[in-house]
Every structure is written in C-alpha cells, then in structure tokens.
C-alpha positions, 0 to 999 in steps of 0.5 A: 677756477678752470672752465671745464671747456676752455681752460682758465676762466676769463674775467669780466668787469675787473672782477673773476668768477670767485669774487662775484656774489651774484650768481645769477649774473654770474651765470648769465655770463658764463654762456659769453667768451669776449662778446661771442656765444661759446661752442656747446657741441661736440662737431667743429661744424656746429657754429656758435651764434654772434647775438648776445640776447640768443646766447644769453640764457633765461636762469630764474622763471617768474616765481623766481625758480631756478629754470630746469636746463639750469638746474640740470648743468648745475647737478651733480658734483665729483666724477661724472658731473662734466660729463652730465653738464656736456652731455646736457648743452650738447643735446640743447644745442642739436634740438635747436639747429635740427629745427633752424635747419628745415628752413635753411637748405638755401643757405646751407648750398652757398655755405658749403659752396663757400666754405668747400675748400676747408672740408677735404678733398671734393668737397665732402666735410671731413670727419667730426672732431672730438667735442672741445671740453675733451681737448680744452678747445673750443669750436670757433665762432662764425661771423655775422651775416651781412644782413646782420642776422648770425648764420644758423649752424646746419647740424649733422643732418644737414652735414649727411645732406652735403655729404649725399649731394658732394656724393651724386655731383662726382659721380658721372651722370650714367652711374646714377642713372642706372646705378644697378643695370649692369649687363654681362656677354660671353662668348665661349668660341672655338680659340677664345673665351671671352666676357664683358660686364657693362653699363649703358650710357648714351644711346647705343652706347655703353661702358665696360665695368669688367672683362676677361679674354683667355684662348682656351683652343677648345677646338683644338684637335676637333676637326681630326677626331670630331670631339673635344679633347679633354685638355681642351675642356679643361683649359675652357672650364678653368677659364668659365670658373673665372668668368663666373666668379665675376658674374656672381659678384656683381648683380647683374640685370640680364645676362647671355652666355653662348657658345659657337663653332666648336660645340656647334661641330662636336659630337660631345657639345652638349656634353661638354656644356652640361659639365661647365654648368655642373662645375662652375654653374653658369648655362651656355647656349649653342647659338647657330651661324644666322644669329652669330653673323647678327651679332656681330653685325650688331656689334660693329655697328657703331663703326659704319658712318652715315655715309656709308651704302654698303658694307661687307662685314667678316668675322674670322673666327677659330673654327668657322667665319661668317660674312655679312652683305649690308645694304643701307641705302637712303635710309638707315633702321636703328639696328644695322643688322636689319640691313643684311641681306645676304649671309653666309658661315664658311666652315672654317676659322684660323684653327681648323685651317692651321691644323690642315696646312701647318701654322708654324711652317708657311711658305709662300705656296702653302700660304696660297693653297690656303686661299684657294680653299677659303675662295672654293668656299666663298665660290658657293656663297650667292649673292649679287655683286655690290654696285659702287656708286661713288668712292667711300661708300662702300668697304669691309670691316673685319673684325677678328684677331686676325684684322686687329694683329694687323693693324697693331703691327701696321703701327709697330706698337710696343704693346697691343693697344685696343684704343689705337686699333678700334675703329682704325682705317687701312688702305688696300696697300697696307694690308698687302703689305702687312700680309707680306710682312708676315709672310717673310717672318719665321714663326719665332719672329711671329711669336716674338712680336708683341702684337702677336706672341707666342699663342697667335703665332701658329695661327696670324698666317692662316687668319691672313689667307681667309681676309686674302679670300674675301678681299678677292672675292670683294675689292675695296680700297679700304678696310676698317678694323673692330676690336669688338665682336659679338659680345659687344652684339649682344650687350647691344641687342639687350640693352635694345630690347629692354629700352634702357637708352630710350628711358633715357632719352625720356628722363633727360627729357623731363630734367629738360622741363 
C-alpha cells in the first residue's frame, strides 16, 4: 500500500496497515512516522511538532461517531480523492500555525537569526516549495527546544514579516527615512545642460540618484548676433528631452529648473523657453546674476572649513563669471550664502572670450590679452581688500570646468574622475605650472588629453585667462577645486527650505528615546 504523501507505508509493531483489524488504532497512528509528526503543509518552512500527544488526532467523539475532519479525509475515492485530502490537511495546519504565531514573535526572530544562512542571500527565505505529496517526500521535522517544548511553526504570515524585516535591515538608513522625497535641479547654461536628482541623507548632505550632463553650446554665436541660433537651440532641446524623460520616470517631490546667461542675453531667450515647454514639457526660469552667485556659494558650502574666515568663490561659466566675497568671522550661519558681503557677475565666460580672441591657436600674447580684458572688468568691482590674519584662514574656491580640468591634468588622470578632483587643494605654484603647460600645448594636444577632450580644447585657455585675472586681484597661497555648482546649490536650498534635515534630527532623537 502507498502512503499518498510519503511513498510505501512503514510498519508498526511488526504488522502492516493491511493486517490491522482495528481501524481506529490504524487511523490514530496514521499521523506518526518513527516518533515524529508528519508534515502536512505545502512549504518546507512549515515545521511539525515532536509532541506525540499533539500529533495524534481524536478520531471519534463521545457518541462513537467519526470526527468531522476524519470524515473529510476519508471522503471520496478514485480520481481527485487524494487532492481533496491534501487540501484538507493543509487547511487545518495553516489555521493552527496562524494562531500559534501571534504569541511567538520573539521566538520567530531567534529562529530567523539561527537559520538565516539556510534561507538564501541576505537572510531572505527561499521561495515556497511544492507540497510534499506532489514530490513523494515529507518535509523535515524540527527538533524540540531545550525547554522540552515543541517549536511552533511560523506560517506564511510570519514568513512575510521576516521578509519585510530583512528588507528594512538591508536598506541604507536614509532610504526608508525618506523613500519618496526626491529633489531635482536642472541648470541650462551657456555651454552645458546639467541635471541632478538627489535624496537627502545626513544633515546638509544628499545622495545623487541620477545625473545628466551634456555640452550643448547654447550661447554659440550669441556675442556676434545677440540671438540664439537654431542649431544651438536644437542641441539644447535634444538634451532637455533626455532630462524630461528622467524626471518623468521618477516621483519628484520638488524641482527647480533654471536658465542662466545665454537666455538672459539673447533677444529670443523667452521665445526659446516657450519652445522648450512645447517640445519637452519643462518650464525653465531665467535667474538673475545675484541669484546665480548665491546658488554657487550654497553648492560649495561644505568645502569651506570651520577654520576659514574669508573666501573668494568664483564660478567661471560659458557666458558669464560670478564672483562672491565671503567673510565668515567668528560665528558661522547655517547658510554660507548669508555671509556674502560683495559679489559681481562679469559679462564674460569661456565661450564669449574664446570667440573674441580665438581659442584654437592661443599664443602667450593672445593669452595675456584675454587676461587684461578680464582685469579691466574686475577693476570696476568695488570691494575692500581682504585682511588675512593668519595662514590658512583665507583661500580661493573655484567651481567650473576650468578649475576641474586643471586639477585633472595636475593629477595626470587617465580619465576624469570626479571623486579624486572634487575638494582637492592646489597651491599657487601648481596652478601656475598647469596654466603654463596648457599654454605650451597646441590644439591637438589639448584635445587628446582625457581630462579636456575635443569639446573643451578651444575653451580651456580662455577659462585659464579668467582664472589668472582673479588670482591677480586676490592673491592666495592655495585654491580649492569644487566639482559642483548651481545644481548642488539648488538642491541644498530646496532641502533646507523643506526642513528635511530638521525632520531627520527629530526622528533620530525619537529613536534614541
């Protein structure tokens, strides 16, 4: 005779099931196998009790009538009978397991830790196996606990709780702190189109979830014609379509999309932004020069050390260059931009300056001519001299493609690596040496360098000329390089305005209590 769930039926006391005449005794022992309870559940994680009294089921009631559950298991014959029997046993076991789970949460956690290595990667339970009756194998029984009690099966409900708990433990802390609070910042400049999507983490910081950057040269030919060309607008719209797709695929809590000098200067700037709305759905705002300077400072605030008392921060763009003089003093405010005492925006950038003087073949005389032009613009900037009390309390911070390119060439990187460039210090002598090296290279040599490339080869020396004029106005023994700028400033301001970091501190304090 075949046991429907376990193959050939074992013998007890030397007699087979066919030879027993006491049907009730046979049925009572039917649930036993070598002293262990048989598993009736479908999952390999549904464990059986080792208690013999609990495994045995009452077969008759007081009146001698067969029990209802026993009748259901004996009901039917032929095709489909076995399936009905397995379903009944499975249903009964599941009800008992769910009832037992409620009072055994602590025991379940101990069992999960004990058997975590057997459940697959990261402690997650394996997928439920098919029922034992379908494979002809019974699930293994679990041994009694040290207290002499039979361990209780966790059931599907406890399994699901274990999965959820393990997933929470595996996530970084900030992901389940603000799972849906994503912020986006887009900066459409004279030369580049850049997008950042980020999530707040520790106070004052965030994690970049997605990013995009493309050289579009929106301001190409603007100085001569005063208008954005059709080719430049087409390049910018193509890049903005990519940004729109990235924003559409994520649930963004708040975003800010800005346009800078090219759209400020162009007579058809507003017309171009209306085309952007029509073709991409993105609504960009043209910010003024003061806002641009403050955003650049906000984006670089984490690079200004506590010992610093004065900083000159500059952002060399494609069509304009923003400069902010920051005096911190003895007490530092939460927002570094609130320490700006003087600022200016020069109507010159790497694109406009290279177009006026030529960017491909730059001789020392041409380079000096560019420097003198920028120095003349800085002469009209009314700013008191910065008093340096001691070494280290004043320095320059540069945030632009020019200074990051100089840092990459200085480090002799085989390819540009933001992680190695952002925050690096360059001495005054090192900056001078890098500028002299770039000036000695021809256009082909600059284009062949992996940190410059053909897209910037005709712009980098114009940026160095602007940098040289700033260094002559504010001499400093060192300069810090920032691979960050307006996008980071936009993100920082939006997160601070929404108070996400204050909520983080509040929640952390609640957890500590």
